[in-house]
C-alpha positions as CSV (number, residue, x, y, z in Angstrom):
1,M,0.0,0.0,0.0
2,K,1.2,3.5,-0.9
3,V,0.2,6.7,0.8
4,K,1.2,10.3,0.5
5,V,3.4,11.9,3.1
6,L,4.4,15.5,3.6
7,G,8.0,16.6,4.6
8,V,8.4,20.1,6.0
9,D,11.4,22.3,6.6
10,P,9.8,25.3,8.3
11,S,11.2,28.8,8.1
12,F,9.6,32.2,8.1
13,R,11.4,33.2,4.9
14,N,11.7,29.9,3.1
15,F,9.2,27.2,4.1
16,G,10.3,24.0,2.3
17,M,7.7,21.3,1.5
18,V,8.1,17.9,-0.2
19,V,5.1,15.7,-1.1
20,A,6.1,12.0,-1.5
21,E,4.5,8.7,-2.2
22,L,5.4,6.2,0.5
23,D,5.4,2.4,0.4
24,I,4.4,1.6,3.9
25,E,5.8,-1.9,3.7
26,T,9.3,-1.0,2.5
27,K,9.5,2.6,3.8
28,Q,10.8,3.7,0.4
29,F,9.4,6.9,-1.0
30,E,9.2,8.7,-4.3
31,I,9.0,12.5,-4.5
32,L,6.0,13.8,-6.3
33,N,6.1,17.5,-5.8
34,M,8.1,20.1,-3.9
35,E,7.8,23.8,-3.2
36,I,9.3,26.6,-1.2
37,A,6.8,29.1,0.2
38,K,8.7,32.4,0.3
39,T,7.8,35.5,2.4
40,E,9.5,38.8,2.8
41,E,8.8,41.9,4.8
42,E,6.6,44.4,2.9
43,K,8.9,47.2,1.8
44,E,8.7,50.1,-0.7
45,S,11.4,52.1,-2.3
46,R,11.9,55.7,-1.3
47,L,14.5,58.5,-1.4
48,K,16.2,59.1,2.0
49,A,18.7,61.7,2.9
50,V,22.0,60.2,4.1
51,K,25.4,61.6,4.9
52,V,28.3,60.4,2.7
53,G,31.8,61.9,3.3
54,G,30.3,64.8,5.3
55,K,27.9,65.6,2.5
56,T,24.1,65.0,2.5
57,T,22.8,63.1,-0.5
58,L,19.7,61.3,-1.5
59,K,19.8,57.6,-1.6
60,K,17.2,55.1,-2.8
61,V,16.3,52.7,0.1
62,K,13.7,50.1,0.8
63,E,11.7,50.5,4.0
64,R,8.4,49.2,5.4
65,P,5.5,51.5,4.6
66,K,4.8,53.9,7.5
67,D,1.1,52.9,7.5
68,T,1.9,49.2,7.8
69,R,2.4,47.8,11.3
70,K,5.1,45.1,11.9
71,N,2.6,42.7,13.5
72,A,0.2,43.1,10.6
73,D,2.9,42.3,8.1
74,D,3.9,39.3,10.1
75,L,0.3,38.1,10.1
76,R,0.2,38.5,6.3
77,R,3.3,36.4,5.9
78,A,2.1,33.7,8.3
79,K,-1.1,33.4,6.3
80,I,0.9,32.7,3.2
81,L,2.8,29.9,4.9
82,H,-0.4,28.5,6.4
83,D,-2.2,28.4,3.1
84,A,0.7,26.7,1.3
85,L,1.1,24.1,4.0
86,Q,-2.6,23.3,4.0
87,Y,-2.6,23.0,0.2
88,H,0.2,20.4,0.2
89,A,-1.2,18.5,3.2
90,K,-4.7,18.0,1.8
91,D,-4.0,14.5,0.4
92,A,-1.2,13.4,2.8
93,Y,-2.0,10.8,5.4
94,F,0.6,12.3,7.8
95,A,3.4,14.9,7.9
96,I,7.0,14.9,9.1
97,A,8.6,18.2,10.2
98,E,11.9,19.4,11.4
99,I,10.9,21.3,14.5
100,P,12.8,24.6,14.7
101,V,14.7,25.5,17.9
102,G,14.4,28.7,19.9
103,S,16.8,31.6,20.0
104,Q,17.8,34.5,22.3
105,D,17.2,37.0,19.5
106,A,13.7,38.5,19.8
107,R,13.1,38.6,16.0
108,A,14.2,35.0,15.6
109,M,11.9,34.0,18.4
110,A,9.0,35.7,16.5
111,S,9.8,33.7,13.4
112,Y,10.1,30.5,15.6
113,G,6.6,31.2,17.0
114,V,5.1,31.7,13.6
115,C,6.5,28.4,12.3
116,L,5.2,26.4,15.3
117,G,1.8,28.0,14.9
118,V,1.7,27.1,11.2
119,L,2.7,23.5,11.9
120,A,0.1,23.3,14.7
121,S,-2.6,24.1,12.2
122,L,-2.2,20.7,10.6
123,S,-5.1,18.3,11.1
124,I,-3.1,15.2,10.2
125,P,-0.6,13.4,12.4
126,L,2.7,15.2,12.7
127,V,6.0,13.3,13.3
128,Q,8.6,15.6,14.8
129,V,12.4,15.3,14.1
130,T,15.4,17.4,15.1
131,P,17.9,19.2,12.8
132,T,20.6,16.8,13.8
133,E,18.4,13.8,12.9
134,V,17.8,15.3,9.5
135,K,21.5,15.8,8.8
136,L,22.3,12.3,9.9
137,A,19.5,10.8,7.7
138,G,20.9,12.7,4.7
139,T,24.6,12.4,5.0
140,N,25.4,10.4,8.3
141,N,27.2,13.6,9.3
142,E,25.6,15.9,11.9
143,N,27.8,18.8,10.7
144,A,26.9,18.4,7.1
145,T,27.0,21.7,5.0
146,K,24.0,22.9,3.0
147,D,25.8,22.0,-0.2
148,E,26.5,18.4,1.0
149,M,22.8,18.0,1.9
150,I,21.7,19.2,-1.5
151,K,24.2,16.8,-3.3
152,A,23.0,13.9,-1.1
153,A,19.3,14.6,-1.8
154,V,19.8,14.9,-5.5
155,K,21.8,11.7,-5.6
156,E,19.0,9.8,-3.7
157,H,16.2,11.4,-5.7
158,P,17.6,12.4,-9.2
159,N,14.2,12.5,-10.8
160,A,12.7,15.0,-8.3
161,P,11.8,18.5,-9.6
162,W,14.9,20.2,-8.1
163,L,15.5,23.9,-8.8
164,T,18.1,24.3,-11.5
165,R,19.7,26.9,-13.7
166,K,21.9,26.8,-16.8
167,L,25.4,28.1,-17.0
168,K,27.4,27.7,-20.2
169,G,25.3,24.7,-21.1
170,E,25.7,23.0,-17.7
171,T,22.8,22.3,-15.4
172,L,23.5,23.6,-11.9
173,Y,21.4,23.2,-8.7
174,K,20.3,26.4,-7.0
175,N,21.3,27.1,-3.4
176,E,17.6,27.3,-2.6
177,N,17.4,23.5,-2.9
178,E,18.8,23.4,0.7
179,H,15.2,23.8,2.0
180,L,13.9,21.1,-0.3
181,A,16.8,18.8,0.6
182,D,16.1,19.3,4.3
183,A,12.4,18.6,3.7
184,T,13.3,15.4,1.8
185,F,15.6,14.1,4.5
186,T,13.0,15.1,7.1
187,I,10.8,12.4,5.7
188,K,13.7,9.9,5.8
189,A,14.5,10.8,9.4
190,G,10.9,10.6,10.5
191,L,10.5,7.2,9.0
192,Q,13.0,6.0,11.6
193,T,11.1,7.2,14.6
194,S,8.9,5.1,16.9
195,F,5.9,7.4,16.4
196,C,6.1,6.8,12.6
197,D,6.2,3.0,13.3
198,I,2.9,3.4,15.1
199,I,1.3,5.3,12.3
200,L,2.5,2.8,9.7
201,A,1.3,-0.1,11.9
202,H,-2.1,1.4,12.0
203,L,-2.1,1.8,8.2
204,T,-1.0,-1.8,7.8
205,E,-3.8,-3.0,10.1
206,C,-6.3,-1.0,8.1
207,L,-5.0,-2.6,4.9
208,D,-5.3,-6.1,6.4
209,I,-9.0,-5.4,7.3
210,I,-9.7,-4.2,3.8
211,R,-8.1,-7.3,2.3
212,I,-10.1,-9.6,4.6
213,E,-13.4,-7.8,3.7
214,E,-12.6,-8.1,0.0
215,R,-12.1,-11.9,0.3
216,S,-15.2,-12.4,2.4
217,P,-18.2,-13.6,0.4
218,Q,-20.9,-11.0,0.1
219,K,-24.2,-11.7,1.7
């Protein structure tokens, strides 16, 4: 039996999601779709007086509109992430997410809170893994670099729709793939957890019941 599973690498700016088809008996999966939901602070270009070498000059800068509150902009961005996650989770039986860790920086903690809130909105079972577990699942190295994670993910899933660009006729993989690579290995790491074993056991039990009912003579 095969079911859809969703892997998530949450981030306020780049929210990576990978939808895969999982064979519950072999725990092998094939990537069907992947997306990075991107959000940025709302900013507009304006001329601002700045001092350069003792002289005042006008410089073009990007700043948040004066009539836009920071919390209102954060809510707008959170809604983008929420909607994207719900879209990709609609056909998944369960999700696996790398749970972000806290920070002493106030702004980073705000992003942390948004990501947890978006993940909490899922109505399907959620398997939680750590950043270290994701790196180990991908490269067997808890200190793996972003580039190493991308290369490992592409090697394991060469037919996945990775983000690429052409340079002098050569196909190169974009750095943005780090979020998709993490989401991919989040699935792999989650499949090794005891909670995931419980979910798969339930699925197997349901499959067995269906098979028995199909073999039973109809009254």
